[in-house]
C-alpha positions as CSV (number, residue, x, y, z in Angstrom):
1,X,0.0,0.0,0.0
2,X,1.4,3.5,-0.9
3,X,2.3,6.1,1.6
4,X,-0.5,8.4,0.4
5,X,-3.0,5.6,0.9
6,X,-1.8,5.1,4.5
7,X,-2.2,8.9,5.2
8,X,-5.7,8.8,3.8
9,X,-6.6,5.8,6.0
10,X,-5.1,7.6,9.1
11,X,-7.2,10.7,8.3
12,X,-10.4,8.5,8.0
13,X,-9.6,6.8,11.3
14,X,-9.1,10.1,13.0
15,X,-12.4,11.4,11.6
16,X,-14.2,8.2,12.8
17,X,-12.7,8.7,16.3
18,X,-13.9,12.3,16.3
19,X,-17.3,11.1,15.3
20,X,-17.4,8.6,18.2
21,X,-16.3,11.3,20.6
22,X,-18.9,13.8,19.5
23,X,-21.8,11.3,19.0
24,X,-21.4,9.1,22.0
25,X,-18.9,10.9,24.3
26,X,-16.3,8.1,24.0
27,X,-12.9,9.7,23.5
28,X,-10.5,7.1,22.0
29,X,-8.0,9.6,20.7
30,X,-5.5,8.7,23.4
31,X,-5.5,5.0,22.6
32,X,-2.6,3.5,20.6
33,X,-3.5,3.7,17.0
34,X,-2.1,0.3,16.0
35,X,-4.2,-1.7,18.5
36,X,-7.2,0.6,18.1
37,X,-7.2,0.5,14.3
38,X,-6.8,-3.3,14.4
39,X,-9.9,-3.8,16.6
40,X,-12.1,-1.4,14.6
41,X,-11.1,-3.2,11.4
42,X,-12.0,-6.5,13.0
43,X,-15.5,-5.2,13.7
44,X,-15.7,-3.8,10.2
45,X,-14.8,-7.2,8.8
46,X,-17.5,-8.8,10.9
47,X,-20.2,-6.6,9.3
48,X,-18.5,-6.7,5.9
49,X,-17.6,-3.0,5.6
50,X,-14.3,-2.1,3.9
51,X,-13.8,1.6,4.6
52,X,-13.9,3.8,7.6
53,X,-16.3,6.2,5.9
54,X,-18.8,3.4,5.1
55,X,-18.5,2.2,8.6
56,X,-19.3,5.6,10.0
57,X,-22.5,5.6,7.8
58,X,-23.4,2.3,9.4
59,X,-22.9,3.7,12.9
60,X,-25.2,6.6,12.0
61,X,-28.0,4.3,10.9
62,X,-27.6,1.6,13.6
63,X,-27.5,2.4,17.3
64,X,-26.8,-1.3,18.1
65,X,-23.6,-1.1,16.2
66,X,-22.2,1.3,18.7
67,X,-22.5,-1.3,21.5
68,X,-20.9,-4.0,19.3
69,X,-18.0,-1.7,18.4
70,X,-17.4,-0.7,22.0
71,X,-17.4,-4.3,23.2
72,X,-14.8,-5.0,20.5
73,X,-12.6,-2.1,21.5
74,X,-13.0,-2.4,25.3
75,X,-11.6,-5.8,26.1
76,X,-13.1,-6.8,29.4
77,X,-10.7,-9.5,30.7
78,X,-11.0,-9.9,34.5
79,X,-11.5,-12.4,37.3
80,X,-11.5,-12.6,41.1
81,X,-8.0,-12.1,42.5
82,X,-6.5,-12.2,39.1
83,X,-2.7,-12.9,39.4
84,X,-2.9,-14.5,42.9
85,X,0.8,-13.7,43.7
86,X,0.2,-9.9,43.2
87,X,-2.9,-10.1,45.4
88,X,-1.1,-12.0,48.1
89,X,1.5,-9.3,48.2
90,X,-1.3,-6.7,48.6
91,X,-2.8,-8.7,51.5
92,X,0.5,-9.4,53.3
93,X,2.5,-6.3,52.7
94,X,0.4,-3.3,51.5
95,X,-2.8,-3.6,53.5
96,X,-1.1,-4.0,56.9
97,X,1.1,-1.0,56.2
98,X,-1.9,1.0,54.9
99,X,-3.9,0.2,58.1
100,X,-0.9,1.0,60.3
101,X,-0.7,4.5,58.7
102,X,-4.4,5.3,59.4
103,X,-6.2,6.0,62.6
104,X,-9.0,3.5,63.7
105,X,-11.7,6.0,62.8
106,X,-10.2,7.1,59.4
107,X,-12.0,6.2,56.2
108,X,-10.1,4.0,53.8
109,X,-10.7,5.0,50.2
110,X,-10.0,2.7,47.3
111,X,-10.5,3.1,43.5
112,X,-10.6,0.3,40.9
113,X,-10.1,2.2,37.6
114,X,-11.2,0.1,34.6
115,X,-13.1,-2.3,36.8
116,X,-14.9,-4.0,33.9
117,X,-17.7,-6.3,35.3
118,X,-16.7,-5.7,38.9
119,X,-14.7,-8.8,39.9
120,X,-11.7,-6.6,40.9
121,X,-13.7,-4.2,43.0
122,X,-15.4,-7.1,44.9
123,X,-12.0,-8.8,45.4
124,X,-10.9,-5.6,47.1
125,X,-14.0,-5.7,49.4
126,X,-13.2,-9.3,50.3
127,X,-9.6,-8.5,50.9
128,X,-10.4,-5.7,53.4
129,X,-13.2,-7.7,55.0
130,X,-10.7,-10.5,55.7
131,X,-8.1,-8.0,57.1
132,X,-10.5,-5.8,59.1
133,X,-13.5,-8.0,59.7
134,X,-16.8,-7.3,58.0
135,X,-18.2,-4.9,60.6
136,X,-15.2,-2.6,60.5
137,X,-15.1,-2.8,56.7
138,X,-18.7,-1.6,56.6
139,X,-17.9,1.4,58.8
140,X,-14.5,2.4,57.3
141,X,-13.9,1.2,53.7
142,X,-15.4,2.8,50.6
143,X,-14.5,1.3,47.2
144,X,-15.1,3.0,43.9
145,X,-15.3,0.9,40.7
146,X,-15.3,2.9,37.4
147,X,-15.2,2.0,33.7
148,X,-16.3,3.6,30.4
149,X,-18.3,0.5,29.4
150,X,-21.9,0.9,30.6
151,X,-22.8,-2.7,29.8
152,X,-19.9,-4.0,32.0
153,X,-21.0,-1.6,34.7
154,X,-24.5,-3.0,34.7
155,X,-23.1,-6.4,35.3
156,X,-20.9,-5.1,38.1
157,X,-23.8,-3.3,39.8
158,X,-25.9,-6.5,39.7
159,X,-23.2,-8.4,41.7
160,X,-24.3,-11.7,40.1
161,X,-21.7,-14.2,39.0
162,X,-21.7,-17.8,37.7
163,X,-20.1,-20.7,39.6
164,X,-17.3,-20.8,37.0
165,X,-16.5,-17.1,37.7
166,X,-16.1,-17.9,41.4
167,X,-13.7,-20.8,40.8
168,X,-10.6,-18.7,41.9
169,X,-12.2,-18.3,45.3
170,X,-11.8,-20.9,48.1
171,X,-15.1,-22.6,49.2
172,X,-14.8,-20.7,52.5
173,X,-14.6,-17.3,50.8
174,X,-17.4,-18.2,48.4
175,X,-19.7,-19.3,51.2
176,X,-18.9,-16.2,53.3
177,X,-19.3,-13.5,50.6
178,X,-21.8,-14.9,48.1
179,X,-25.3,-16.3,48.3
180,X,-26.8,-18.6,45.7
181,X,-29.4,-16.9,43.6
182,X,-30.8,-19.5,41.2
183,X,-28.1,-20.6,38.9
184,X,-25.8,-17.7,39.9
185,X,-24.3,-16.3,43.1
186,X,-24.9,-12.8,44.4
187,X,-22.3,-10.8,46.4
188,X,-23.5,-10.2,50.0
189,X,-25.7,-7.1,50.2
190,X,-24.1,-5.3,53.2
191,X,-20.6,-5.2,51.6
192,X,-22.2,-4.5,48.2
193,X,-23.4,-1.1,49.5
194,X,-19.7,-0.1,50.2
195,X,-18.8,-0.6,46.5
196,X,-19.9,2.3,44.3
197,X,-19.9,1.8,40.5
198,X,-20.0,4.6,38.0
199,X,-18.9,5.6,34.5
200,X,-15.6,7.4,34.4
201,X,-13.1,8.2,31.7
202,X,-9.6,8.3,33.2
203,X,-8.4,10.4,30.2
204,X,-11.0,13.1,30.6
205,X,-12.9,13.1,33.9
206,X,-11.7,14.5,37.2
207,X,-10.1,11.7,39.4
208,X,-11.4,10.5,42.7
209,X,-9.4,12.1,45.4
210,X,-7.8,11.3,48.8
211,X,-7.2,7.6,47.9
212,X,-5.3,5.1,50.0
213,X,-5.1,2.5,47.2
214,X,-5.6,2.9,43.5
215,X,-5.8,-0.1,41.2
216,X,-5.5,0.3,37.4
217,X,-4.3,-3.0,35.9
218,X,-3.6,-3.7,32.3
219,X,-5.4,-0.5,31.2
220,X,-2.5,2.0,30.7
221,X,-0.9,-0.3,28.1
222,X,-3.7,0.5,25.6
223,X,-2.9,4.3,25.6
224,X,-0.2,6.2,23.8
225,X,2.6,7.8,25.7
226,X,1.0,11.2,25.9
227,X,-2.3,9.8,27.3
228,X,-0.4,7.6,29.7
229,X,1.5,10.6,31.1
230,X,-1.8,12.5,31.6
231,X,-3.4,9.5,33.3
232,X,-0.4,9.0,35.7
233,X,-0.6,12.7,36.5
234,X,-4.2,12.3,37.5
235,X,-3.4,9.2,39.6
236,X,-0.7,11.1,41.4
237,X,-3.2,13.8,42.2
238,X,-5.8,11.3,43.4
239,X,-3.5,9.5,45.9
240,X,-2.9,10.8,49.3
241,X,0.7,10.9,50.5
242,X,2.1,7.4,50.9
243,X,-0.9,6.0,49.0
244,X,-0.4,2.8,46.9
245,X,-0.7,2.4,43.1
246,X,-1.2,-1.1,41.8
247,X,-0.6,-1.6,38.0
248,X,-0.7,-4.6,35.6
249,X,2.2,-6.8,34.7
250,X,2.8,-5.1,31.4
251,X,2.9,-1.6,32.9
252,X,5.7,0.3,34.7
253,X,6.6,3.7,36.0
254,X,10.1,4.1,34.8
255,X,10.2,8.0,34.6
256,X,8.4,8.9,37.8
257,X,10.9,8.0,40.5
258,X,10.6,11.5,41.9
259,X,6.9,11.0,42.6
260,X,6.5,7.2,43.1
261,X,8.8,4.8,44.9
262,X,8.8,1.1,44.1
263,X,7.1,-1.1,46.7
264,X,7.4,-4.3,44.5
265,X,8.6,-4.1,40.9
266,X,7.8,-7.7,40.4
267,X,4.1,-7.2,41.4
268,X,4.0,-3.7,39.9
269,X,3.1,-2.0,43.2
270,X,4.2,1.7,43.7
271,X,3.9,4.2,46.5
272,X,3.3,8.0,46.2
273,X,6.3,9.7,47.8
274,X,5.6,12.1,50.7
275,X,5.7,15.8,50.1
276,X,4.4,17.9,47.3
277,X,6.2,16.4,44.3
278,X,4.2,18.9,42.2
279,X,1.8,17.0,40.0
280,X,1.3,18.6,36.5
281,X,-2.4,17.8,37.0
282,X,-4.5,20.4,38.9
283,X,-8.2,21.3,38.7
284,X,-8.3,24.3,36.5
285,X,-9.0,27.6,38.4
286,X,-10.3,30.7,36.7
287,X,-7.3,33.0,35.9
288,X,-7.0,36.4,34.0
289,X,-4.0,36.5,31.8
290,X,-1.6,39.5,32.0
291,X,-2.3,41.9,29.3
292,X,-5.9,40.7,28.8
293,X,-8.4,43.3,27.8
294,X,-10.4,45.4,30.3
295,X,-13.5,43.4,29.3
296,X,-11.9,40.2,30.3
297,X,-10.8,41.6,33.7
298,X,-14.3,42.9,34.2
299,X,-15.8,39.6,33.3
300,X,-13.5,37.8,35.7
301,X,-14.3,40.3,38.5
302,X,-18.0,39.8,37.8
303,X,-17.6,36.0,38.1
304,X,-15.6,36.4,41.4
305,X,-18.3,38.7,42.8
306,X,-21.0,36.2,41.7
307,X,-19.1,33.4,43.4
308,X,-18.7,35.5,46.6
309,X,-22.4,36.2,46.6
310,X,-23.3,32.6,46.1
311,X,-20.9,31.5,48.8
312,X,-22.3,34.0,51.3
313,X,-26.0,33.4,50.5
314,X,-28.0,33.0,53.7
315,X,-29.3,29.5,52.9
316,X,-27.3,26.4,52.1
317,X,-27.0,25.7,48.4
318,X,-25.4,23.1,46.2
319,X,-25.0,23.1,42.4
320,X,-24.6,20.0,40.2
321,X,-23.8,20.1,36.5
322,X,-25.5,18.1,33.8
323,X,-23.1,15.2,34.4
324,X,-24.0,14.9,38.0
325,X,-20.7,16.4,39.3
326,X,-20.7,18.9,42.2
327,X,-19.7,22.3,40.9
328,X,-20.6,24.6,43.8
329,X,-21.1,24.3,47.6
330,X,-21.6,27.6,49.4
331,X,-20.5,28.3,52.9
332,X,-23.8,27.6,54.8
333,X,-24.0,24.2,53.0
334,X,-20.5,23.3,54.1
335,X,-21.3,24.2,57.7
336,X,-24.8,22.7,57.8
337,X,-24.0,19.4,56.1
338,X,-20.3,18.8,56.9
339,X,-19.1,19.3,53.3
340,X,-15.7,20.7,52.3
341,X,-14.2,22.2,49.2
342,X,-12.6,18.8,48.5
343,X,-16.1,17.6,47.6
344,X,-16.1,19.8,44.6
345,X,-15.7,17.7,41.5
346,X,-17.0,14.6,43.1
347,X,-20.1,12.8,41.8
348,X,-23.2,14.1,43.6
349,X,-24.4,10.6,44.2
350,X,-21.3,9.9,46.4
351,X,-22.3,12.5,48.9
352,X,-24.6,11.8,51.9
353,X,-26.6,14.8,51.1
354,X,-27.8,13.2,47.8
355,X,-30.0,10.8,49.8
356,X,-30.4,12.3,53.2
357,X,-32.6,14.1,54.4
358,X,-34.4,13.0,51.2
359,X,-33.6,11.1,48.0
360,X,-32.5,14.0,45.8
361,X,-31.1,12.1,42.8
362,X,-34.4,11.0,41.4
363,X,-35.9,14.5,42.1
364,X,-33.0,16.1,40.1
365,X,-33.6,13.8,37.2
366,X,-37.4,14.7,37.3
367,X,-36.7,18.4,37.5
368,X,-34.3,18.2,34.6
369,X,-36.6,16.0,32.5
370,X,-39.7,18.2,33.2
371,X,-37.7,21.4,33.1
372,X,-39.5,22.9,36.1
373,X,-38.7,23.7,39.8
374,X,-39.6,21.1,42.4
375,X,-40.2,21.7,46.1
376,X,-40.0,19.3,49.0
377,X,-41.5,20.7,52.2
378,X,-40.6,19.7,55.7
379,X,-37.9,17.1,54.9
380,X,-36.7,15.6,58.2
381,X,-33.0,15.2,59.0
382,X,-31.8,13.7,62.2
383,X,-28.5,15.0,63.7
384,X,-27.7,12.9,66.8
385,X,-30.7,13.2,69.1
386,X,-32.0,16.4,67.4
387,X,-34.4,16.7,64.4
388,X,-34.0,19.4,61.7
389,X,-36.6,20.2,59.0
390,X,-35.8,21.7,55.6
391,X,-37.8,23.0,52.7
392,X,-35.8,21.9,49.6
393,X,-35.9,23.6,46.2
394,X,-34.6,21.8,43.2
395,X,-34.2,24.2,40.3
396,X,-32.8,23.4,36.8
397,X,-30.7,26.1,35.2
398,X,-30.9,26.7,31.4
399,X,-28.1,28.3,29.3
400,X,-28.7,31.0,26.7
401,X,-29.1,28.2,24.1
402,X,-31.9,26.7,26.1
403,X,-29.9,23.6,27.1
404,X,-29.6,22.4,30.7
405,X,-26.3,23.5,32.3
406,X,-26.8,22.7,36.0
407,X,-29.2,22.2,38.8
408,X,-29.2,24.1,42.1
409,X,-30.5,22.5,45.3
410,X,-31.4,25.0,48.1
411,X,-32.1,24.1,51.7
412,X,-34.2,26.5,53.8
413,X,-34.1,25.6,57.5
414,X,-37.7,25.6,58.8
415,X,-37.0,23.7,62.0
416,X,-38.2,26.4,64.3
417,X,-41.3,27.1,62.2
418,X,-42.1,23.4,61.9
419,X,-41.8,22.9,65.6
420,X,-43.9,25.9,66.4
421,X,-46.6,24.8,64.0
422,X,-46.5,21.3,65.5
423,X,-46.8,22.8,69.0
424,X,-49.7,25.1,68.0
425,X,-51.5,22.1,66.4
426,X,-50.9,20.0,69.5
427,X,-52.3,22.7,71.9
428,X,-55.3,23.3,69.6
429,X,-56.0,19.5,69.5
430,X,-55.6,19.3,73.3
431,X,-58.1,22.2,73.8
432,X,-60.6,20.6,71.5
433,X,-60.2,17.3,73.2
434,X,-60.6,18.9,76.6
435,X,-63.9,20.6,75.5
436,X,-65.3,17.5,74.0
437,X,-64.4,15.5,77.2
438,X,-66.1,18.2,79.4
439,X,-69.3,17.9,77.3
440,X,-69.1,14.2,77.4
441,X,-68.6,14.2,81.2
442,X,-71.8,16.3,81.7
443,X,-73.8,13.9,79.5
444,X,-72.3,10.9,81.3
445,X,-73.4,12.4,84.7
446,X,-77.0,12.8,83.6
447,X,-76.9,9.3,82.2
448,X,-75.4,7.9,85.4
449,X,-78.2,9.3,87.5
450,X,-80.8,7.6,85.3
451,X,-78.8,4.4,85.4
452,X,-78.5,4.5,89.2
453,X,-82.3,4.7,89.5
454,X,-82.7,1.9,87.0
455,X,-80.0,-0.1,88.8
456,X,-82.0,0.1,92.1
457,X,-85.0,-1.3,90.4
458,X,-83.0,-4.0,88.7
459,X,-81.4,-5.0,92.1
460,X,-84.8,-5.7,93.6
461,X,-85.7,-7.8,90.6
462,X,-82.3,-9.5,90.8
463,X,-82.8,-10.6,94.4
464,X,-86.0,-12.4,93.5
465,X,-84.3,-14.0,90.5
466,X,-81.4,-15.1,92.8
467,X,-83.7,-16.9,95.1
468,X,-85.3,-18.7,92.2
469,X,-81.8,-19.5,90.8
470,X,-80.7,-20.9,94.1
471,X,-83.6,-23.4,94.1
472,X,-82.7,-24.4,90.5
473,X,-79.1,-24.9,91.5
474,X,-80.0,-27.2,94.3
475,X,-82.1,-29.3,91.9
476,X,-79.2,-29.3,89.4
477,X,-76.8,-30.5,92.0
478,X,-79.0,-33.5,92.8
479,X,-79.2,-34.4,89.1
480,X,-75.4,-34.1,88.8
481,X,-74.8,-36.4,91.7
482,X,-77.1,-39.0,90.1
483,X,-75.2,-38.6,86.8
484,X,-71.8,-38.9,88.5
485,X,-72.9,-42.2,90.1
486,X,-74.0,-43.6,86.7
487,X,-70.7,-42.5,85.1
488,X,-68.7,-44.2,87.9
489,X,-70.6,-47.5,87.3
490,X,-70.0,-47.3,83.5
491,X,-66.3,-46.5,84.0
492,X,-65.9,-49.6,86.1
493,X,-67.6,-51.6,83.5
494,X,-65.3,-50.2,80.8
495,X,-62.2,-50.8,82.9
496,X,-63.3,-54.5,83.4
497,X,-63.9,-54.8,79.6
498,X,-60.6,-53.3,78.8
499,X,-58.8,-55.5,81.2
500,X,-60.6,-58.5,79.8
501,X,-59.6,-57.6,76.2
502,X,-56.0,-56.9,77.2
503,X,-55.9,-60.3,78.9
504,X,-57.3,-62.0,75.8
505,X,-54.9,-60.3,73.5
506,X,-51.9,-60.8,75.8
507,X,-52.8,-64.5,76.2
508,X,-52.5,-65.1,72.5
509,X,-49.1,-66.8,72.0
510,X,-48.9,-65.7,68.4
511,X,-48.0,-62.2,67.4
512,X,-51.1,-60.0,67.1
513,X,-50.9,-56.6,65.5
514,X,-53.8,-54.2,64.9
515,X,-53.5,-51.4,62.2
516,X,-55.8,-48.5,61.8
517,X,-57.1,-47.1,58.4
518,X,-53.8,-45.1,58.1
519,X,-51.9,-48.4,58.6
520,X,-50.4,-47.2,61.9
521,X,-50.0,-49.6,64.7
522,X,-52.8,-49.4,67.3
523,X,-52.1,-52.7,69.2
524,X,-49.0,-54.8,69.6
525,X,-49.4,-57.8,71.9
526,X,-46.8,-59.6,74.0
527,X,-46.5,-62.4,71.4
528,X,-45.4,-59.8,68.8
529,X,-42.9,-58.3,71.2
530,X,-41.4,-61.8,72.0
531,X,-41.3,-62.7,68.3
532,X,-39.7,-59.5,67.0
533,X,-38.0,-57.9,70.0
534,X,-39.9,-54.5,69.8
535,X,-42.0,-53.3,72.8
536,X,-45.5,-51.9,72.3
537,X,-44.5,-48.4,73.4
538,X,-41.8,-48.4,70.6
539,X,-44.2,-49.1,67.8
540,X,-47.7,-47.8,68.8
541,X,-48.9,-45.0,66.5
542,X,-45.9,-45.6,64.2
543,X,-46.5,-46.4,60.4
544,X,-46.3,-50.2,60.2
545,X,-44.4,-50.2,56.9
546,X,-41.8,-47.8,58.4
547,X,-40.8,-50.2,61.1
548,X,-37.6,-52.0,60.8
549,X,-37.6,-55.5,62.3
550,X,-37.0,-59.1,61.2
551,X,-40.2,-59.3,59.1
552,X,-40.0,-57.9,55.6
553,X,-43.2,-55.9,55.8
554,X,-43.3,-54.9,52.1
555,X,-44.2,-58.6,51.3
556,X,-47.4,-58.1,53.3
557,X,-48.6,-55.1,51.3
558,X,-50.6,-57.3,48.8
559,X,-52.6,-59.3,51.4
560,X,-53.2,-56.2,53.5
561,X,-54.5,-54.3,50.5
562,X,-56.6,-57.4,49.5
563,X,-58.1,-57.5,52.9
564,X,-58.9,-53.8,52.9
565,X,-60.5,-54.0,49.5
566,X,-62.5,-57.1,50.0
567,X,-63.3,-56.7,53.7
568,X,-62.7,-60.4,54.2
569,X,-60.1,-62.5,55.9
570,X,-57.2,-63.6,53.6
571,X,-55.6,-67.0,53.4
572,X,-52.4,-67.3,55.5
573,X,-49.1,-66.5,53.7
574,X,-45.7,-67.6,54.7
575,X,-42.8,-65.1,54.8
576,X,-39.1,-65.8,55.6
577,X,-38.1,-63.7,58.5
578,X,-35.5,-63.2,61.3
579,X,-36.8,-63.4,64.9
580,X,-35.7,-61.3,67.8
581,X,-32.7,-63.6,68.6
582,X,-31.5,-63.4,65.0
583,X,-32.6,-66.9,63.9
584,X,-34.1,-67.5,60.5
585,X,-37.7,-68.5,60.7
586,X,-40.8,-68.8,58.5
587,X,-43.6,-66.6,59.6
588,X,-47.2,-67.4,58.8
589,X,-49.3,-64.2,58.5
590,X,-53.1,-64.1,58.5
591,X,-54.9,-60.8,57.7
592,X,-58.4,-60.1,58.9
593,X,-60.5,-56.9,58.6
594,X,-60.7,-54.7,61.8
595,X,-64.5,-54.6,62.3
596,X,-65.9,-51.1,63.0
597,X,-62.7,-49.4,61.6
598,X,-63.0,-48.9,57.8
599,X,-59.6,-49.7,56.3
600,X,-58.1,-51.2,59.5
601,X,-56.7,-54.7,59.7
602,X,-55.6,-57.3,62.2
603,X,-52.5,-59.3,61.5
604,X,-51.9,-62.7,63.2
605,X,-48.3,-63.9,63.0
606,X,-47.0,-67.4,63.9
607,X,-43.4,-68.5,63.9
608,X,-42.3,-71.8,62.2
609,X,-38.7,-72.5,62.8
610,X,-36.7,-73.7,59.8
611,X,-35.5,-77.3,60.3
612,X,-31.9,-77.8,59.2
613,X,-31.5,-81.2,57.6
614,X,-29.0,-83.5,59.3
């Protein structure tokens, strides 16, 4: 291929990358052109497109093709505790040193950049839970997992993995940190809430700050040298002093010895050096260039005055841009909600104020979608033992072009007013209740007088009724005594009949077993106990076919069923058995219906010892 053709292809590739950036917000311009071009051409071959221009036309007409292309470019290769030796070094060397450098109440902040489908972020949660214990991890550790691939982030947020994905984990870790959910396993919910996933482009977006540990493995190698330098600058800014940076095996920091010291070159673990080794990356402040025009100075001064006015406003206010990033926190908001200037540039959803005293994230989306101001009255916020109440105003801000630029959230403290209204309402209710009770008391007194007069008349009548009732009770007592005597006589007769029947059943030398209509044992005579070695109290009310003794009861099912169906006695059957002393015998069993109990049967068992021929 000629040099001019190569130049044309390079220009077409750059135009395609610009289109991807402008159309979908994915900036791949910092990626290495060799690997990036190879992956795009692979996708073009899959859809049978030969030129970058034609492929751009396809992207413009098919939204699904964007997802397919991004999945081809963004290689999501990850697993739990990938490269076990490196993770072992983290667990044994880095984490203990990290914990030793922090106070017991300090928050531990960790960032997994390029987290893909979340295995790396959850590995971090498991690692800290094993080191600190689950309870302390829930209180202290916050893990951020970011990626540019929304599809991978959806998988990460679900926390669901297959059994094959969990194979790198020991059974003990899997049982402790995952719960089976159908054919998959879900990460335990309490630790899941300490892992925050979000979309973040490490080449463009502001980094997460004040980190103790930053993991970005096998991601830098896909970028060109210039992009890698910018990313490392951001990572240096993100780490606190002595914070750790964990890279992939194919990545090194050869030109940053002034800012990073080597903790383990073999495992690619580096540590931010103490002191201000000035990072080229800084959040960009507003500055006026020397020699700029008077208009620029005036505009800058106006912006400064506007910022001062916003900061000194009497009510707490926070502003969030259209990407959900905090861009303004005024002084009353910092005092009221414990925020700092370090929270500027952070995702609003990471701040406690986004969901307490009220869930604001959904309200912001609603206000932006409907393009109208929303109000929440009397939102309750608990601070220790005290309660505060706020009226919250969510107001979308539109630019001169009519597009949404930001959203302001204002908090008006109405605690005193709310409490006064509540107290007035309570006092009014108390007065109304007292008046109603007074009226009710007067009516009750009048009613009571009438009832007393009526009660006197009723008492006189009651005395007469009591005398009549006494006579009836005496007559009833005599009848009860007669009935008790009859019951005693019948009880004696029943006891004699029972003793007679028990004597008859006990006198039968053969085994006699009575089954009810559920085929549970109701009677088990002494002959059965001597024959099989089971006492009556061991078998009564037990299922006959569930008993285990020397007689194979399953062979009796046919004759028992025949007897129950026909209601007639069966012919005796012989069954080989083992008696209570372990001797092989032949048992003859006769089955008769149990009269008066539909479905019940009586089994008569006789033992015939097997004669051993001489």
